[in-house]
C-alpha positions, 0 to 999 in steps of 0.5 A: 249765668255760665255758658253751656258745658258738657260738664253741666249737670241738672239736678231736679227735685220733685214737689208741689209749689206753694207753702201749703205743700211744704214739708209734705211727703210728696215734696221730699225731692224739693227738700233734697234739692234745698239741702244741696243748695244749702250745702253749696251756697246756691240760691234757687231764684232764677225763673225759667220754663215753669221752674225755679233754678239755681246755679253753682258747682259740685266737685268742680262740675257746673250744676243747675238745681231745678224745682219745677213749679208746674205741680207734681203731675206735670214736672216734665213740662219744666224739666224737658225744656230746661234740658234742651235749653242748656243742651244737657243730655238727660241720659248722661247728666240729669239726676231726679230726686223724688219721694217713693212710697214703696220705701220706708222713711229714711231709705234711699234707692238709686237707679240709673234708668227704669219706669215711672213705677206709678209715680205721676211726676216721673211719668210726666218726665219720661213722657216729655223727655221720651226717655227712661235713661236718666239717674234718679234718687228715690227717697222713702216716705213710707207706705200708705196706711190701710184705709188712706187715700193715696193723695191724702197720704202723700200730701200729709206730713211726717211724724217727729220720728219719721222727720228725723229719718227723713232729715238723715235721708236728705243728707244721704241724698246729697252725698248720693248726688255728689257721688253720681256727679263724680262718676261713682254711681256704683259706689252710691248704689252700694252705699245707699241701696240698703234698708235701714233698720 
């Protein structure tokens, strides 16, 4: 484990633990963190504060990848103590990746602050951190079809066509995180905050 550094970033992906939730829409954040881990050869195996963590470097900066194991609606109970333990100011060095039903599959939206927008995982994080000022990368998972229960929809899996778009979005999410860490948040927003056809 490396020591505390002002250049340490926390990158947290939201999802639900357990195999039965793997690959569901609600686990897009987990999938994005896994994509970062794969690209940079980071093993997510340390257990701390109700989360699984992996440590490595991106663009010369130390990063801690986090996958809360609290279930989605209590994500803040894992992320807030990790920020405190590693002395990371969330308003400066926290990126949260998560699913967004208001975006079409494959679209991303990068924001530097804001409300939870109805997302229970984000509500928990904002409440536990007492802040809305952290970076977030939203991954579009599609709008709930008419007649569907929201919980059933976000826990459903993607069609083959959607999965292809999501896989591309995960690659883009990795690039967006890299740009944010490099101090190029505006560039990330300009590149990825646009609708794909």
